[in-house]
Every structure is written in C-alpha cells, then in structure tokens.
N, C-alpha and C positions, 0 to 999 in steps of 0.2 A: 668529788662530785663531777660527773661528766656532763657534757652538753646535752646529751639525750635525757639525763635526769632533770635538767633545768627545763627542757621543752616538754616534759611529760605533762599531759593534761591540757596543753594548748591546742586550740582548734582554729581553723581558718573559716571565716564566714564571708559571704559575698557582699553583704551590706553592713554598714556601721549603724549602730543604734543611735538615735537622736535623743540626747539627754537634755538639751536646752540649757537655759541660764537659770541658775538657782535664784530664787527670789525669797525675800522675807517680808511678810506683810504684817506690820505692827499697828495697822489702822483698824483693828476690830472695833474699837470704840470710836464714837464720833468726836469731833473737835471739842465740843462742849465738855464731854466726859474727860478727855485728855487734859483739858485746861483746868478742870475742877480742883486738882491739888494745889495749883498756884493762884487760884482766883483771888485770894486775900492779898496777894502781892501785885495784882494788876490794878490799874486805875478804874477799871470797870469789871463787872462780873464775868464769869466764864461764858455765859450765853451771849452777852454783848461782844466779848472778845472774839468768840468763834464767828459771829456774824461779820464783824469788822474784817477779820482775816479772810473769810470765805469771799466776801465781796471784793476786797482788795486783790486777792489772788485771781479773781475773775477779770481783773483789769480796770475796776472802778478806781477813781481817785480816792484819796484819804477822806476827803469831805463827803463824797457820795457814800462811801462805806460807813462813815460815821452816821449819816442820816439813816441808812438802812438799819443800823443798830440802835438808833435813837440815843446817841451820845454826842458830846461836843467834838468837833473835828480835832482839836488839840488832844483830847482824851484818846481818840482813835490813833493819832500819831504816836503818842506815848505808849499805847498798848502795842502797836506794831514794833516799836523800838525794843520793848521788853521781850517780844517774841523773836527778835533777831533780825528784823528788817532795818535797813539803813534809811533813816528818815531825817537825818540832820539837814537843815536848810543851808548849812555852811560847808564850804570846802575845807581843805586842810589848814590853810592860813587862818580862816575865820575860827575854826575850832581851837587853834593855838591861842588866838586872842581871848576866847572864852576861858580857856584854862589859865591864862595869865591873869584875867580878871578874878577868877575864883581863888587863885593863889594870893591875890592882893597886890599884884604888881601893876595893875591898871585900875583906874576908877571906872565905874559903870558907864559914865558919860563917854570916856575915852574908848571903852570897849564897843559901845553902841556906834560910835562914830567910825571906828576902824572896821567893824563888820559890815556896815552899811545895810543893815536890815531893820525891820520894824520891831516893835515891842514883842509881838507874838512870836515871831521867828527867833528873836533873841532868847525869849523864855524857853522855847522848845529846844533850841541849841544848848542852853544851860542844862536842861533836864537830861538831854542825851549825854552830855559830858559828865554828869554827876550820878547817873544810874546805868549800871551795866545790864545787858540783856540777861534774862533769867535762864540759866542753863537747863533747868528742868522743863521750862516752857519751850525753849528752843528745840529740845529733844522731842517734846510732845507734838510739835507742829512740823517736824522735819519733813521736807519734801513738798509741803503745801505751797510755799512761795518759790516761784521760778523766775530767774533773772530776765528771761526773754519775754515776759508777759507785760512788762511795764509800758505804759503809754508814752508817746513821744513828748507830750507836754509834762510839766512837772506834776507828779501826783500829789505834791504838798500844796499846790497853789491855792486850792479852795480851803485848805485846812488852816493856812496861815494868813490868808487874805491877800497874799502877794500874787498878782497875776502876771508879773514880769519875772524874768530870770534873775535870781539873786547870786551874788558871788559865792 
C-alpha cells in the first residue's frame, strides 16, 4: 500500500468543525422520582428527601432544609448522609472514638467525654458510623451536591443544636 492509497479520499478544509463536549443527562426524572426506589431505606419518604436535598444544595443549613421538608433536623442529616453527603459532626479522631465505643473498647461515658459533643451530635455520629451511604441513592442524586456551595458556618449547627464549632 502506497502513501497515495492512504491519502485517497482525504480533503483539506479551511475551518474545523466544532463538536463540543459530549454530555450525558440522566436527570430526565425529578429527584423525587429518582429517590423513589430507595424511599424505604431512607429515614423519610422520597418527597421529603428530595426537598431536603434540594434546599441543602441551594445553600440552606440542614435545619432549614429540614423545616422546608417538614422533618426533624436529625432526620434530614441522616437522609443527607445516606445520599452521600458528609454530615458527621466529628473529625477523624472523634469518629475513631465512636468506632471504639461501638466495638466495646470504651464505655459510652468515656466516648462522650472524649468526643466532647452533646447527645444529639453523639447520636448522629453513631448513625454515620453504623450506616453506609446508599449506593443507588448516591447514583440517583449524583451532581446535585457541590462542595463549593457550603456556607461558611457549620451546616449542622441548627440540626444538632450546637452553635459552636465542635472538634
């Protein structure tokens, strides 16, 4: 095969075609519809979960999103956790303390003292450590939550009743 055979059919143009970036839009259904298959695994129904997620993604705190959905703030925080959002009121050391308590290596009193959080925060942290996000739910809401939209203040403050920074 000669070079002329390889070049046969090629033509030179003055401009290049603009193809753009390929996109895939899997959001034909609304959030409520996308969450319906996992509604039984969420602490609230798909309608409330969709409302919590939408309001939280708009920049509202967990508590404000919960009020918009007419659910308890801790329920909203649990829902967001199951949808893949990081809502633990504890840092890595505090989460390790919770895991040690769950394993029976610490008493609850010791764990509460070491984490230096209130009862509500302790309960939420325990929930986070004992429940993995739901893969199907995370896939259903992929792209709704953006890391750069979080408010400067702790979005959990009004959900846990803690208005100060926690460790």
